N, C-alpha and C positions, 0 to 999 in steps of 0.2 A: 621465480618468481614474477607475479604480473607487473610489469607496466604499465601502470595505471594512466600515467599522460599520454603515453605512446598507443595505448589501445583508443583513449578520447581521438584522438588526433586522426590516429586513423580510417575510425569510423565516420566522424564529421567532415573530413574534407569530402570524402563520397557526395556524389550528387545522384547515385544511386538510387537510394531508398526512399521513391516516391511514395511513401506511407504518410497515412495521417494519424498523430496519436491522440489519445485521447487521456487526458488526464484530469482523474477524479480524486475532486478535494473535499474532502467532508471538514466541515468547521464547527465548530461549538465555544465559544467566548476566545477566540484570537484577535481581537482587537490592535494588540501590540506586535503580531508577527502578521497577519493577513496579508499587509500591504507588499513587504518583500517578498515574500512567500510565492506571490501574482508576480514580482517583478520576475525572479528566479526562474519561475517557471515558463514565461514570456522569452526569457534571454537562452532559456536550455535548447538544445537542437530539435531538428526536427518540425517539420510543417503538425501544428496542433491545435486543437481544440480542448477549452478548460473549460471544465465543468464543476462549481463551486455550490455544494449543498449545505446550507445554514441550518443547521439541526437544532434550530428556536433558542439562537441566542440570545443572552439578555444585558448584555454589554453592547460595546459602540459596533460591534461585528457588524451585521444590519442595519447601520447607517452607513457604513464605509463601502458595504457593497451594494447598496444600494444607489450610489452614486458611480457605479461601475457603467460605462459604453464605450463597448465593444465588440467587433461583428463575432468573433473567437473568444470571447468569455460569455457562458451561460452561466446564469445564477438563478440557484432555485432555491426559495426560503421554505421551510417544514414550519409549519403553524405551531410545531409546541417542538420540546425535544423528545428523540423518539431512540435515539444511541446511535453509536458509530455504524453499526451494522445495517440500520434501515438508512443511515445516509448515503451510505458507498452503493446499497443498491437503488435508492433513487436516481444515483450519478450512471449507474450502470444502463440503468433504465432510460436516460437520458445520450447517451454515450454513440457517437456515428463512426469512430475511427475505425483502422484499421488492429490496432492495438490499443490497449487498455491498462492504463497504470493509476495505482491509489498512488495519493498524495497527502501526507500530513500537512496540516497548516501551520504547524511549531516550529520548524527550522530542523528540526533534528535530524533531515534528510536531505538532502544536497542533489535537487534537479540535473546539475553541469553531469550527474553520474548516468543518465539514463541512457548514454551509449554504452556502457558497460552493461546494466540492466536488459538493453533490449538486443545486445548482442548474438545473443543463444536462437533468440528468434528471426532475427532480419538473417542469419546464416542459413536460416531453414533445419537448425537441429532440433528447436525447440518450440512445445505450442505455450507453456507457462513457463517464468521466470522468477525465483523468491532473489530477493537482494538481503543476503546475511550480513549480518551484524558481527559475527564472530567467525568469518572465513579465514581471517588472519594478514587482511589487507586493510589499507586506508585507515583513516585516524581516526581515533575512538576513545571518548569523554570516557573517563572512570567514573563510577558513580554505586550504585546500589547493589552490593553484593549478594542481596537474597532475591532480589528482582533478577539475576543472572541464574543465581541458583533454580529459581521457581520457572523461569523459560526453560533452560534444558532440561529440568522436569517435564515439561507439559510437551517440548518435542520430543522428548524421547517415547513418552507415551504414546503421545501421535504416530509416530512412528511406528511404535510395537503392532497398531492397526492397520497402518495403510501401507504397512512395510514400503515406506519410501525412507532415506538415510538422509531427509533433511537436519540442519545444524540452526535453524532457526524458522520456526512454523509461525512466529509469532511475530513476526517483521512487516513492517507497513509495507517496505518497497515490493510489488507484487506486478508481474507486466502477463496478462493475456494475450491470446488471440482473440479476437471474436468468435470464432468456431469455438473456441475451449471454452467460453461463458454460456454457450448457449444450449438451455436445458438447466440452467441452474441458477436458482433462485434463492438469496440469502432470508432465512425466518428469523437466525439473532441479530438482538436488536442492538445490544451491546456489543462489548470484544470478543463473545463468543462465536462470532463471525469467523475467526480465524480458524480454528480449528474446525468449524463447522465447513467450508468453503475446502479446506485442504482435505478435508475425508470425501468431499465429493467430487473433487477432481481427481483425485486417487482412483478414485472407482472408474472413471471413467477411461481410464489406464490413459493419459496422456503424457506426452512427452516433456516430463518438468526437471528443470536445470535450476542451478543456485548458481550466485557468484558475488564475490565480497565485496560490499558497499562500506564508505567511511559512516560513522556515528554518530553525532554531535546531542546525546543525551541531556536531557534537563532536568531540574528537581522538581519537587512538590511547590516549593515554594516559586519556580519560575514556570508554571502551570501547567505540571505531571498531571494527567488525570489517573488514569489506570490506579488498582491497589489490589488488593489481597482478596478482595470480594470478586472482583473480576478474572480472578486465578482459581478461585475456585470455581467460579461459573464454568469457565474454561477447562475443566478438567473433567465438568460433569456432560459439556458437551461433543469433548472428544468420545465419551461412551455412548453419549445419546447418538450420534452422528454416526459412528462407526459401528453399533451395536444392536440400535431400539428402530433407527429411520433410516431409511433409504430413499428419503426427497427432502 
């Protein structure tokens, strides 16, 4: 069994990792959580730049972000809502770090676990790491059964085409070396970018690892945005980027 606290301490106490971590945070209407997630990312290990992409928020998120004045936080505003995939690609374009991580703004994922997520890359074993919510370790809020079933089905279908054995293709937590992302551009504006980027990474024959992470899911009343239509879109994207589109 993974000793999570021991692994966190072992990695973070080392001074040998002089890497720059680019944390890409796509944001849409997250006025309740954006301040706290920024604080959590700032307090997470590693030297880092934070790239926040506001995807046309219509609540107070933009006003909150416009007040940020920090040399290691870059805020980019989309003029209109284009979707999470579009915001992630904007963040990738602006990233200058050695390793790039996607971080949601809704507090479902814990930045304190960056050492666990990055360990396979830092130890020279991986080019890409997925943080699995179903890896068997860490806290996990119990919520929607049919979301779980849908996620496992989409992951299974994606694996059938990519010949990977991921347990959580749809996870937010994905870490990439800069070289791994070279030549990859996200075309899907919404949540379909998850199977899209997975297909494109698999095609490059990269060293892909998966690590268990904690997950603090939220309800629709708390602001969860993904729905069954996104699941159907992801299904199409699995077929599209594995069978019909090579770019």
